[in-house]
N, CA, C, O and the ligand as a Tripos MOL2 file, in Angstrom:
@<TRIPOS>MOLECULE
protein
  293   291    74     0     0
PROTEIN
NO_CHARGES

@<TRIPOS>ATOM
      1 N          64.4780   84.8320  144.1510 N.3       1 MET1
      2 CA         63.9820   85.8620  143.2160 C.3       1 MET1
      3 C          62.7780   85.3260  142.4430 C.2       1 MET1
      4 O          61.7600   86.0010  142.2940 O.2       1 MET1
      5 N          62.9260   84.0800  141.9520 N.am      2 LYS2
      6 CA         61.8130   83.4410  141.2550 C.3       2 LYS2
      7 C          60.6190   83.2810  142.1850 C.2       2 LYS2
      8 O          59.4740   83.4900  141.7850 O.2       2 LYS2
      9 N          60.8980   82.9080  143.4270 N.am      3 ASN3
     10 CA         59.8150   82.6250  144.3580 C.3       3 ASN3
     11 C          59.3580   83.8680  145.1170 C.2       3 ASN3
     12 O          58.1710   84.0300  145.4000 O.2       3 ASN3
     13 N          60.2980   84.7350  145.4400 N.am      4 SER4
     14 CA         59.9450   85.9010  146.2510 C.3       4 SER4
     15 C          59.5550   87.0920  145.3860 C.2       4 SER4
     16 O          58.9400   88.0400  145.8740 O.2       4 SER4
     17 N          59.9130   87.0480  144.0900 N.am      5 ASN5
     18 CA         59.6920   88.1660  143.1790 C.3       5 ASN5
     19 C          60.3810   89.4300  143.6720 C.2       5 ASN5
     20 O          59.9120   90.5420  143.4310 O.2       5 ASN5
     21 N          61.5060   89.2440  144.3690 N.am      6 ARG6
     22 CA         62.2600   90.3790  144.8800 C.3       6 ARG6
     23 C          63.7370   90.0690  144.7490 C.2       6 ARG6
     24 O          64.1680   88.9520  145.0370 O.2       6 ARG6
     25 N          64.5170   91.0490  144.3170 N.am      7 CYS7
     26 CA         65.9470   90.8520  144.1500 C.3       7 CYS7
     27 C          66.6100   90.6790  145.5200 C.2       7 CYS7
     28 O          66.4080   91.5100  146.4050 O.2       7 CYS7
     29 N          67.4010   89.6090  145.7120 N.am      8 PRO8
     30 CA         68.0610   89.4070  147.0160 C.3       8 PRO8
     31 C          69.2120   90.3700  147.2580 C.2       8 PRO8
     32 O          69.6890   90.4920  148.3860 O.2       8 PRO8
     33 N          69.6630   91.0520  146.2200 N.am      9 LYS9
     34 CA         70.8050   91.9610  146.3640 C.3       9 LYS9
     35 C          70.3750   93.3800  146.6920 C.2       9 LYS9
     36 O          70.9180   94.0060  147.6020 O.2       9 LYS9
     37 N          69.3900   93.8910  145.9430 N.am     10 CYS10
     38 CA         69.0030   95.2940  146.1370 C.3      10 CYS10
     39 C          67.5530   95.4320  146.5690 C.2      10 CYS10
     40 O          67.0680   96.5490  146.7530 O.2      10 CYS10
     41 N          66.8500   94.3080  146.7360 N.am     11 LEU11
     42 CA         65.4700   94.2640  147.2220 C.3      11 LEU11
     43 C          64.4650   94.8930  146.2600 C.2      11 LEU11
     44 O          63.3210   95.1490  146.6370 O.2      11 LEU11
     45 N          64.8850   95.1420  145.0250 N.am     12 SER12
     46 CA         63.9730   95.6720  144.0230 C.3      12 SER12
     47 C          62.9530   94.6090  143.6180 C.2      12 SER12
     48 O          63.2400   93.4130  143.6700 O.2      12 SER12
     49 N          61.7900   95.0400  143.2260 N.am     13 GLN13
     50 CA         60.7830   94.1240  142.6920 C.3      13 GLN13
     51 C          60.6750   94.2630  141.1780 C.2      13 GLN13
     52 O          59.7130   93.7950  140.5710 O.2      13 GLN13
     53 N          61.6600   94.9030  140.5810 N.am     14 ASN14
     54 CA         61.7070   95.1090  139.1350 C.3      14 ASN14
     55 C          62.3750   93.9020  138.4780 C.2      14 ASN14
     56 O          63.4840   94.0020  137.9540 O.2      14 ASN14
     57 N          61.6790   92.7490  138.5140 N.am     15 ILE15
     58 CA         62.2310   91.4720  138.0760 C.3      15 ILE15
     59 C          61.5930   91.0670  136.7540 C.2      15 ILE15
     60 O          60.3780   91.1730  136.5860 O.2      15 ILE15
     61 N          62.4150   90.6020  135.8150 N.am     16 VAL16
     62 CA         61.9140   90.1520  134.5270 C.3      16 VAL16
     63 C          62.3260   88.7030  134.3170 C.2      16 VAL16
     64 O          63.4660   88.3250  134.5890 O.2      16 VAL16
     65 N          61.3760   87.8860  133.8250 N.am     17 ARG17
     66 CA         61.6630   86.4850  133.5090 C.3      17 ARG17
     67 C          62.0510   86.3860  132.0470 C.2      17 ARG17
     68 O          61.3090   86.8460  131.1790 O.2      17 ARG17
     69 N          63.2140   85.7880  131.7560 N.am     18 ILE18
     70 CA         63.7010   85.6300  130.3880 C.3      18 ILE18
     71 C          63.5660   84.1600  129.9960 C.2      18 ILE18
     72 O          64.3360   83.3270  130.4740 O.2      18 ILE18
     73 N          62.6060   83.8270  129.1400 N.am     19 PRO19
     74 CA         62.4330   82.4220  128.7530 C.3      19 PRO19
     75 C          63.5000   81.9880  127.7770 C.2      19 PRO19
     76 O          64.1530   82.8090  127.1340 O.2      19 PRO19
     77 N          63.6660   80.6740  127.6770 N.am     20 ASP20
     78 CA         64.5600   80.1160  126.6720 C.3      20 ASP20
     79 C          64.0030   80.4220  125.2830 C.2      20 ASP20
     80 O          62.7910   80.3790  125.0740 O.2      20 ASP20
     81 N          64.8810   80.7280  124.3440 N.am     21 ASP21
     82 CA         64.4570   80.9780  122.9730 C.3      21 ASP21
     83 C          64.6550   79.7030  122.1570 C.2      21 ASP21
     84 O          65.7840   79.3360  121.8320 O.2      21 ASP21
     85 N          63.5500   79.0310  121.8280 N.am     22 GLN22
     86 CA         63.6310   77.7400  121.1440 C.3      22 GLN22
     87 C          64.1700   77.8750  119.7200 C.2      22 GLN22
     88 O          64.6050   76.8840  119.1320 O.2      22 GLN22
     89 N          64.1480   79.0780  119.1620 N.am     23 ARG23
     90 CA         64.5820   79.2460  117.7750 C.3      23 ARG23
     91 C          66.0970   79.2430  117.6480 C.2      23 ARG23
     92 O          66.6260   79.0140  116.5600 O.2      23 ARG23
     93 N          66.7890   79.4870  118.7230 N.am     24 ARG24
     94 CA         68.2410   79.5180  118.6420 C.3      24 ARG24
     95 C          68.7770   78.0950  118.5960 C.2      24 ARG24
     96 O          68.2530   77.1950  119.2530 O.2      24 ARG24
     97 N          69.8180   77.9110  117.8160 N.am     25 TYR25
     98 CA         70.4170   76.5860  117.7090 C.3      25 TYR25
     99 C          71.2010   76.2330  118.9570 C.2      25 TYR25
    100 O          71.1940   75.0840  119.4000 O.2      25 TYR25
    101 N          71.8590   77.1950  119.5060 N.am     26 SER26
    102 CA         72.6370   76.9080  120.6990 C.3      26 SER26
    103 C          72.5780   78.1010  121.6310 C.2      26 SER26
    104 O          72.3750   79.2410  121.2130 O.2      26 SER26
    105 N          72.7560   77.8110  122.8650 N.am     27 SER27
    106 CA         72.7630   78.8510  123.8660 C.3      27 SER27
    107 C          73.6480   78.3790  125.0000 C.2      27 SER27
    108 O          73.5860   77.2170  125.4030 O.2      27 SER27
    109 N          74.4500   79.2540  125.5020 N.am     28 GLY28
    110 CA         75.2820   78.8870  126.6370 C.3      28 GLY28
    111 C          74.4800   78.5860  127.8670 C.2      28 GLY28
    112 O          75.0010   78.0660  128.8540 O.2      28 GLY28
    113 N          73.2080   78.9120  127.8080 N.am     29 ASN29
    114 CA         72.3960   78.7650  129.0060 C.3      29 ASN29
    115 C          71.6790   77.4360  129.1090 C.2      29 ASN29
    116 O          71.1870   77.0830  130.1810 O.2      29 ASN29
    117 N          71.6080   76.6880  128.0150 N.am     30 ASN30
    118 CA         70.9030   75.4230  128.0710 C.3      30 ASN30
    119 C          71.8180   74.3200  128.5770 C.2      30 ASN30
    120 O          73.0420   74.4030  128.4690 O.2      30 ASN30
    121 N          71.1950   73.2810  129.1330 N.am     31 ILE31
    122 CA         71.9470   72.1120  129.5790 C.3      31 ILE31
    123 C          71.6190   70.9740  128.6220 C.2      31 ILE31
    124 O          70.4520   70.6280  128.4370 O.2      31 ILE31
    125 N          72.6360   70.4030  128.0240 N.am     32 TYR32
    126 CA         72.4140   69.3550  127.0270 C.3      32 TYR32
    127 C          72.5930   67.9870  127.6750 C.2      32 TYR32
    128 O          73.6110   67.7080  128.3090 O.2      32 TYR32
    129 N          71.5860   67.1450  127.5010 N.am     33 THR33
    130 CA         71.6540   65.8070  128.0890 C.3      33 THR33
    131 C          72.1110   64.7850  127.0650 C.2      33 THR33
    132 O          72.2170   63.5990  127.3790 O.2      33 THR33
    133 N          72.3810   65.2250  125.8480 N.am     34 SER34
    134 CA         72.9450   64.3500  124.8230 C.3      34 SER34
    135 C          73.8500   65.1800  123.9480 C.2      34 SER34
    136 O          73.5610   66.3420  123.6640 O.2      34 SER34
    137 N          74.9500   64.5820  123.5190 N.am     35 LYS35
    138 CA         75.8440   65.2990  122.6250 C.3      35 LYS35
    139 C          75.3870   65.1740  121.1720 C.2      35 LYS35
    140 O          75.9000   65.8710  120.2970 O.2      35 LYS35
    141 N          74.4340   64.2980  120.9160 N.am     36 LEU36
    142 CA         74.0730   63.9700  119.5520 C.3      36 LEU36
    143 C          72.9240   64.8030  118.9970 C.2      36 LEU36
    144 O          72.8470   65.0120  117.7870 O.2      36 LEU36
    145 N          72.0580   65.2680  119.8340 N.am     37 THR37
    146 CA         70.8720   65.9320  119.3260 C.3      37 THR37
    147 C          70.5330   67.1610  120.1520 C.2      37 THR37
    148 O          70.7520   67.2040  121.3620 O.2      37 THR37
    149 N          70.0080   68.1300  119.4840 N.am     38 LEU38
    150 CA         69.5950   69.3450  120.1750 C.3      38 LEU38
    151 C          68.2200   69.1950  120.8160 C.2      38 LEU38
    152 O          67.7710   70.0640  121.5630 O.2      38 LEU38
    153 N          67.5580   68.0790  120.5110 N.am     39 ILE39
    154 CA         66.2120   67.8880  121.0560 C.3      39 ILE39
    155 C          66.2660   67.7250  122.5690 C.2      39 ILE39
    156 O          65.3590   68.1330  123.2950 O.2      39 ILE39
    157 N          67.3560   67.1160  123.0170 N.am     40 SER40
    158 CA         67.4270   66.7950  124.4380 C.3      40 SER40
    159 C          68.0850   67.9070  125.2390 C.2      40 SER40
    160 O          68.8320   67.6420  126.1820 O.2      40 SER40
    161 N          67.8140   69.1360  124.8720 N.am     41 LYS41
    162 CA         68.3410   70.2250  125.6820 C.3      41 LYS41
    163 C          67.3060   70.6440  126.7120 C.2      41 LYS41
    164 O          66.0980   70.5760  126.4860 O.2      41 LYS41
    165 N          67.8110   71.0650  127.8140 N.am     42 ILE42
    166 CA         66.9390   71.4970  128.8990 C.3      42 ILE42
    167 C          67.0810   73.0080  129.0460 C.2      42 ILE42
    168 O          68.1830   73.5080  129.2720 O.2      42 ILE42
    169 N          65.9950   73.7250  128.9210 N.am     43 PRO43
    170 CA         66.0910   75.1810  128.9960 C.3      43 PRO43
    171 C          66.3950   75.6530  130.4140 C.2      43 PRO43
    172 O          65.8950   75.1010  131.3940 O.2      43 PRO43
    173 N          67.2200   76.6790  130.4960 N.am     44 VAL44
    174 CA         67.4960   77.3220  131.7710 C.3      44 VAL44
    175 C          66.8890   78.7170  131.7130 C.2      44 VAL44
    176 O          67.2910   79.5580  130.9090 O.2      44 VAL44
    177 N          65.9250   78.9360  132.5730 N.am     45 ILE45
    178 CA         65.2020   80.1990  132.5730 C.3      45 ILE45
    179 C          65.9250   81.1910  133.4700 C.2      45 ILE45
    180 O          66.3380   80.8580  134.5810 O.2      45 ILE45
    181 N          66.0720   82.4080  132.9750 N.am     46 ARG46
    182 CA         66.7660   83.4390  133.7430 C.3      46 ARG46
    183 C          65.7820   84.4470  134.3230 C.2      46 ARG46
    184 O          64.7610   84.7760  133.7200 O.2      46 ARG46
    185 N          66.1240   84.9220  135.5050 N.am     47 TYR47
    186 CA         65.4020   86.0260  136.1180 C.3      47 TYR47
    187 C          66.4010   87.1480  136.3260 C.2      47 TYR47
    188 O          67.4280   86.9640  136.9800 O.2      47 TYR47
    189 N          66.0960   88.3150  135.7680 N.am     48 VAL48
    190 CA         67.0300   89.4310  135.8110 C.3      48 VAL48
    191 C          66.4260   90.5700  136.6160 C.2      48 VAL48
    192 O          65.2760   90.9510  136.3980 O.2      48 VAL48
    193 N          67.1990   91.1090  137.5390 N.am     49 CYS49
    194 CA         66.8040   92.3270  138.2360 C.3      49 CYS49
    195 C          67.1620   93.5040  137.3420 C.2      49 CYS49
    196 O          68.3310   93.7120  137.0150 O.2      49 CYS49
    197 N          66.1550   94.2700  136.9490 N.am     50 CYS50
    198 CA         66.4000   95.3790  136.0170 C.3      50 CYS50
    199 C          66.9510   96.6070  136.7260 C.2      50 CYS50
    200 O          67.2620   97.6000  136.0690 O.2      50 CYS50
    201 N          67.0770   96.5670  138.0220 N.am     51 ASP51
    202 CA         67.6710   97.6970  138.7350 C.3      51 ASP51
    203 C          69.1710   97.5110  138.9450 C.2      51 ASP51
    204 O          69.9460   98.4320  138.6880 O.2      51 ASP51
    205 N          69.5960   96.3230  139.4140 N.am     52 CYS52
    206 CA         71.0280   96.1540  139.6840 C.3      52 CYS52
    207 C          71.6880   95.1620  138.7350 C.2      52 CYS52
    208 O          72.9160   95.0950  138.6840 O.2      52 CYS52
    209 N          70.9030   94.3840  137.9760 N.am     53 GLY53
    210 CA         71.4880   93.4640  137.0050 C.3      53 GLY53
    211 C          71.7400   92.0750  137.5360 C.2      53 GLY53
    212 O          72.2180   91.2130  136.7980 O.2      53 GLY53
    213 N          71.4330   91.8320  138.7930 N.am     54 TYR54
    214 CA         71.6240   90.4850  139.3410 C.3      54 TYR54
    215 C          70.7580   89.4890  138.5750 C.2      54 TYR54
    216 O          69.6150   89.7950  138.2370 O.2      54 TYR54
    217 N          71.3030   88.2790  138.2940 N.am     55 THR55
    218 CA         70.6090   87.2870  137.4860 C.3      55 THR55
    219 C          70.6020   85.9390  138.1900 C.2      55 THR55
    220 O          71.6090   85.5070  138.7500 O.2      55 THR55
    221 N          69.4560   85.2900  138.1530 N.am     56 GLU56
    222 CA         69.3400   83.9210  138.6430 C.3      56 GLU56
    223 C          68.9990   82.9970  137.4920 C.2      56 GLU56
    224 O          68.3240   83.4010  136.5450 O.2      56 GLU56
    225 N          69.4650   81.7510  137.5670 N.am     57 ASN57
    226 CA         69.1380   80.7390  136.5680 C.3      57 ASN57
    227 C          68.3430   79.6220  137.2050 C.2      57 ASN57
    228 O          68.6660   79.1640  138.3010 O.2      57 ASN57
    229 N          67.2770   79.1710  136.4970 N.am     58 TRP58
    230 CA         66.4150   78.1350  137.0440 C.3      58 TRP58
    231 C          66.0760   77.0910  135.9860 C.2      58 TRP58
    232 O          65.7180   77.4280  134.8570 O.2      58 TRP58
    233 N          66.1920   75.8250  136.3610 N.am     59 VAL59
    234 CA         65.5770   74.7460  135.5930 C.3      59 VAL59
    235 C          64.2070   74.5340  136.2210 C.2      59 VAL59
    236 O          64.1080   74.0590  137.3530 O.2      59 VAL59
    237 N          63.1590   74.8810  135.4980 N.am     60 GLU60
    238 CA         61.8760   75.0510  136.1440 C.3      60 GLU60
    239 C          61.0800   73.7590  136.3330 C.2      60 GLU60
    240 O          60.3440   73.6260  137.3110 O.2      60 GLU60
    241 N          61.2230   72.8000  135.4010 N.am     61 LYS61
    242 CA         60.3970   71.6020  135.5000 C.3      61 LYS61
    243 C          61.1190   70.5130  136.2940 C.2      61 LYS61
    244 O          62.3040   70.2610  136.0790 O.2      61 LYS61
    245 N          60.4040   69.8790  137.2000 N.am     62 SER62
    246 CA         61.0400   68.8400  138.0120 C.3      62 SER62
    247 C          61.4420   67.6500  137.1590 C.2      62 SER62
    248 O          62.4090   66.9600  137.4840 O.2      62 SER62
    249 N          60.7120   67.3900  136.0590 N.am     63 SER63
    250 CA         61.0960   66.2930  135.1630 C.3      63 SER63
    251 C          62.4510   66.5880  134.5250 C.2      63 SER63
    252 O          63.2560   65.6810  134.3120 O.2      63 SER63
    253 N          62.6950   67.8600  134.2250 N.am     64 GLU64
    254 CA         63.9780   68.2480  133.6470 C.3      64 GLU64
    255 C          65.1000   68.1320  134.6740 C.2      64 GLU64
    256 O          66.2130   67.7220  134.3440 O.2      64 GLU64
    257 N          64.8070   68.4900  135.8970 N.am     65 ARG65
    258 CA         65.8150   68.3460  136.9510 C.3      65 ARG65
    259 C          66.1350   66.8730  137.1790 C.2      65 ARG65
    260 O          67.2820   66.5230  137.4570 O.2      65 ARG65
    261 N          65.1290   66.0100  137.0640 N.am     66 GLY66
    262 CA         65.3540   64.5810  137.1930 C.3      66 GLY66
    263 C          66.2380   64.0490  136.0950 C.2      66 GLY66
    264 O          67.0630   63.1630  136.3180 O.2      66 GLY66
    265 N          66.0600   64.5970  134.8930 N.am     67 GLU67
    266 CA         66.8910   64.2050  133.7560 C.3      67 GLU67
    267 C          68.3530   64.5990  133.9880 C.2      67 GLU67
    268 O          69.2640   63.8230  133.7020 O.2      67 GLU67
    269 N          68.5640   65.7910  134.4990 N.am     68 ILE68
    270 CA         69.9260   66.2660  134.7870 C.3      68 ILE68
    271 C          70.5730   65.3830  135.8460 C.2      68 ILE68
    272 O          71.7460   65.0250  135.7340 O.2      68 ILE68
    273 N          69.8090   65.0370  136.8690 N.am     69 LYS69
    274 CA         70.3380   64.1770  137.9290 C.3      69 LYS69
    275 C          70.7340   62.8090  137.3660 C.2      69 LYS69
    276 O          71.7410   62.2210  137.7600 O.2      69 LYS69
    277 N          69.9110   62.3250  136.4350 N.am     70 LYS70
    278 CA         70.1660   61.0210  135.8340 C.3      70 LYS70
    279 C          71.4600   61.0410  135.0100 C.2      70 LYS70
    280 O          72.2540   60.1010  135.0630 O.2      70 LYS70
    281 N          71.6580   62.1100  134.2580 N.am     71 ILE71
    282 CA         72.8040   62.1920  133.3680 C.3      71 ILE71
    283 C          74.0750   62.5880  134.1030 C.2      71 ILE71
    284 O          75.1330   61.9990  133.8840 O.2      71 ILE71
    285 N          73.9730   63.5750  134.9650 N.am     72 TYR72
    286 CA         75.1680   64.1630  135.5660 C.3      72 TYR72
    287 C          75.3510   63.7970  137.0350 C.2      72 TYR72
    288 O          76.4270   64.0130  137.5940 O.2      72 TYR72
    289 N          74.3360   63.2590  137.6530 N.am     73 GLY73
    290 CA         74.3930   63.0330  139.1020 C.3      73 GLY73
    291 C          75.2760   61.8540  139.4680 C.2      73 GLY73
    292 O          75.4240   61.5380  140.6490 O.2      73 GLY73
    293 ZN         68.6780   93.9500  142.1460 Zn       74 ZN74
@<TRIPOS>BOND
     1     1     2 1
     2     2     3 1
     3     3     4 2
     4     3     5 am
     5     5     6 1
     6     6     7 1
     7     7     8 2
     8     7     9 am
     9     9    10 1
    10    10    11 1
    11    11    12 2
    12    11    13 am
    13    13    14 1
    14    14    15 1
    15    15    16 2
    16    15    17 am
    17    17    18 1
    18    18    19 1
    19    19    20 2
    20    19    21 am
    21    21    22 1
    22    22    23 1
    23    23    24 2
    24    23    25 am
    25    25    26 1
    26    26    27 1
    27    27    28 2
    28    27    29 am
    29    29    30 1
    30    30    31 1
    31    31    32 2
    32    31    33 am
    33    33    34 1
    34    34    35 1
    35    35    36 2
    36    35    37 am
    37    37    38 1
    38    38    39 1
    39    39    40 2
    40    39    41 am
    41    41    42 1
    42    42    43 1
    43    43    44 2
    44    43    45 am
    45    45    46 1
    46    46    47 1
    47    47    48 2
    48    47    49 am
    49    49    50 1
    50    50    51 1
    51    51    52 2
    52    51    53 am
    53    53    54 1
    54    54    55 1
    55    55    56 2
    56    55    57 am
    57    57    58 1
    58    58    59 1
    59    59    60 2
    60    59    61 am
    61    61    62 1
    62    62    63 1
    63    63    64 2
    64    63    65 am
    65    65    66 1
    66    66    67 1
    67    67    68 2
    68    67    69 am
    69    69    70 1
    70    70    71 1
    71    71    72 2
    72    71    73 am
    73    73    74 1
    74    74    75 1
    75    75    76 2
    76    75    77 am
    77    77    78 1
    78    78    79 1
    79    79    80 2
    80    79    81 am
    81    81    82 1
    82    82    83 1
    83    83    84 2
    84    83    85 am
    85    85    86 1
    86    86    87 1
    87    87    88 2
    88    87    89 am
    89    89    90 1
    90    90    91 1
    91    91    92 2
    92    91    93 am
    93    93    94 1
    94    94    95 1
    95    95    96 2
    96    95    97 am
    97    97    98 1
    98    98    99 1
    99    99   100 2
   100    99   101 am
   101   101   102 1
   102   102   103 1
   103   103   104 2
   104   103   105 am
   105   105   106 1
   106   106   107 1
   107   107   108 2
   108   107   109 am
   109   109   110 1
   110   110   111 1
   111   111   112 2
   112   111   113 am
   113   113   114 1
   114   114   115 1
   115   115   116 2
   116   115   117 am
   117   117   118 1
   118   118   119 1
   119   119   120 2
   120   119   121 am
   121   121   122 1
   122   122   123 1
   123   123   124 2
   124   123   125 am
   125   125   126 1
   126   126   127 1
   127   127   128 2
   128   127   129 am
   129   129   130 1
   130   130   131 1
   131   131   132 2
   132   131   133 am
   133   133   134 1
   134   134   135 1
   135   135   136 2
   136   135   137 am
   137   137   138 1
   138   138   139 1
   139   139   140 2
   140   139   141 am
   141   141   142 1
   142   142   143 1
   143   143   144 2
   144   143   145 am
   145   145   146 1
   146   146   147 1
   147   147   148 2
   148   147   149 am
   149   149   150 1
   150   150   151 1
   151   151   152 2
   152   151   153 am
   153   153   154 1
   154   154   155 1
   155   155   156 2
   156   155   157 am
   157   157   158 1
   158   158   159 1
   159   159   160 2
   160   159   161 am
   161   161   162 1
   162   162   163 1
   163   163   164 2
   164   163   165 am
   165   165   166 1
   166   166   167 1
   167   167   168 2
   168   167   169 am
   169   169   170 1
   170   170   171 1
   171   171   172 2
   172   171   173 am
   173   173   174 1
   174   174   175 1
   175   175   176 2
   176   175   177 am
   177   177   178 1
   178   178   179 1
   179   179   180 2
   180   179   181 am
   181   181   182 1
   182   182   183 1
   183   183   184 2
   184   183   185 am
   185   185   186 1
   186   186   187 1
   187   187   188 2
   188   187   189 am
   189   189   190 1
   190   190   191 1
   191   191   192 2
   192   191   193 am
   193   193   194 1
   194   194   195 1
   195   195   196 2
   196   195   197 am
   197   197   198 1
   198   198   199 1
   199   199   200 2
   200   199   201 am
   201   201   202 1
   202   202   203 1
   203   203   204 2
   204   203   205 am
   205   205   206 1
   206   206   207 1
   207   207   208 2
   208   207   209 am
   209   209   210 1
   210   210   211 1
   211   211   212 2
   212   211   213 am
   213   213   214 1
   214   214   215 1
   215   215   216 2
   216   215   217 am
   217   217   218 1
   218   218   219 1
   219   219   220 2
   220   219   221 am
   221   221   222 1
   222   222   223 1
   223   223   224 2
   224   223   225 am
   225   225   226 1
   226   226   227 1
   227   227   228 2
   228   227   229 am
   229   229   230 1
   230   230   231 1
   231   231   232 2
   232   231   233 am
   233   233   234 1
   234   234   235 1
   235   235   236 2
   236   235   237 am
   237   237   238 1
   238   238   239 1
   239   239   240 2
   240   239   241 am
   241   241   242 1
   242   242   243 1
   243   243   244 2
   244   243   245 am
   245   245   246 1
   246   246   247 1
   247   247   248 2
   248   247   249 am
   249   249   250 1
   250   250   251 1
   251   251   252 2
   252   251   253 am
   253   253   254 1
   254   254   255 1
   255   255   256 2
   256   255   257 am
   257   257   258 1
   258   258   259 1
   259   259   260 2
   260   259   261 am
   261   261   262 1
   262   262   263 1
   263   263   264 2
   264   263   265 am
   265   265   266 1
   266   266   267 1
   267   267   268 2
   268   267   269 am
   269   269   270 1
   270   270   271 1
   271   271   272 2
   272   271   273 am
   273   273   274 1
   274   274   275 1
   275   275   276 2
   276   275   277 am
   277   277   278 1
   278   278   279 1
   279   279   280 2
   280   279   281 am
   281   281   282 1
   282   282   283 1
   283   283   284 2
   284   283   285 am
   285   285   286 1
   286   286   287 1
   287   287   288 2
   288   287   289 am
   289   289   290 1
   290   290   291 1
   291   291   292 2
@<TRIPOS>SUBSTRUCTURE
     1 MET1         2 RESIDUE 1 A MET
     2 LYS2         6 RESIDUE 1 A LYS
     3 ASN3        10 RESIDUE 1 A ASN
     4 SER4        14 RESIDUE 1 A SER
     5 ASN5        18 RESIDUE 1 A ASN
     6 ARG6        22 RESIDUE 1 A ARG
     7 CYS7        26 RESIDUE 1 A CYS
     8 PRO8        30 RESIDUE 1 A PRO
     9 LYS9        34 RESIDUE 1 A LYS
    10 CYS10       38 RESIDUE 1 A CYS
    11 LEU11       42 RESIDUE 1 A LEU
    12 SER12       46 RESIDUE 1 A SER
    13 GLN13       50 RESIDUE 1 A GLN
    14 ASN14       54 RESIDUE 1 A ASN
    15 ILE15       58 RESIDUE 1 A ILE
    16 VAL16       62 RESIDUE 1 A VAL
    17 ARG17       66 RESIDUE 1 A ARG
    18 ILE18       70 RESIDUE 1 A ILE
    19 PRO19       74 RESIDUE 1 A PRO
    20 ASP20       78 RESIDUE 1 A ASP
    21 ASP21       82 RESIDUE 1 A ASP
    22 GLN22       86 RESIDUE 1 A GLN
    23 ARG23       90 RESIDUE 1 A ARG
    24 ARG24       94 RESIDUE 1 A ARG
    25 TYR25       98 RESIDUE 1 A TYR
    26 SER26      102 RESIDUE 1 A SER
    27 SER27      106 RESIDUE 1 A SER
    28 GLY28      110 RESIDUE 1 A GLY
    29 ASN29      114 RESIDUE 1 A ASN
    30 ASN30      118 RESIDUE 1 A ASN
    31 ILE31      122 RESIDUE 1 A ILE
    32 TYR32      126 RESIDUE 1 A TYR
    33 THR33      130 RESIDUE 1 A THR
    34 SER34      134 RESIDUE 1 A SER
    35 LYS35      138 RESIDUE 1 A LYS
    36 LEU36      142 RESIDUE 1 A LEU
    37 THR37      146 RESIDUE 1 A THR
    38 LEU38      150 RESIDUE 1 A LEU
    39 ILE39      154 RESIDUE 1 A ILE
    40 SER40      158 RESIDUE 1 A SER
    41 LYS41      162 RESIDUE 1 A LYS
    42 ILE42      166 RESIDUE 1 A ILE
    43 PRO43      170 RESIDUE 1 A PRO
    44 VAL44      174 RESIDUE 1 A VAL
    45 ILE45      178 RESIDUE 1 A ILE
    46 ARG46      182 RESIDUE 1 A ARG
    47 TYR47      186 RESIDUE 1 A TYR
    48 VAL48      190 RESIDUE 1 A VAL
    49 CYS49      194 RESIDUE 1 A CYS
    50 CYS50      198 RESIDUE 1 A CYS
    51 ASP51      202 RESIDUE 1 A ASP
    52 CYS52      206 RESIDUE 1 A CYS
    53 GLY53      210 RESIDUE 1 A GLY
    54 TYR54      214 RESIDUE 1 A TYR
    55 THR55      218 RESIDUE 1 A THR
    56 GLU56      222 RESIDUE 1 A GLU
    57 ASN57      226 RESIDUE 1 A ASN
    58 TRP58      230 RESIDUE 1 A TRP
    59 VAL59      234 RESIDUE 1 A VAL
    60 GLU60      238 RESIDUE 1 A GLU
    61 LYS61      242 RESIDUE 1 A LYS
    62 SER62      246 RESIDUE 1 A SER
    63 SER63      250 RESIDUE 1 A SER
    64 GLU64      254 RESIDUE 1 A GLU
    65 ARG65      258 RESIDUE 1 A ARG
    66 GLY66      262 RESIDUE 1 A GLY
    67 GLU67      266 RESIDUE 1 A GLU
    68 ILE68      270 RESIDUE 1 A ILE
    69 LYS69      274 RESIDUE 1 A LYS
    70 LYS70      278 RESIDUE 1 A LYS
    71 ILE71      282 RESIDUE 1 A ILE
    72 TYR72      286 RESIDUE 1 A TYR
    73 GLY73      290 RESIDUE 1 A GLY
    74 ZN74       293 GROUP 0 **** ****
């Protein structure tokens, strides 16, 4: 969906990118690489199909994916 700009479920192109909101203290969507500080959170960007509601989650930066692999891999 992120790459094709098309919903894999209903083939709609009515796709919206939902960025992480940095102002929120916590979000179920972020991945935390430290329990001590909120600075080390990794945003998870969502793509929502506005026709059927299907949602994808993406960690967009490869440096962030490397951090997740380091902590959780
Ligand atoms: Zn859809």
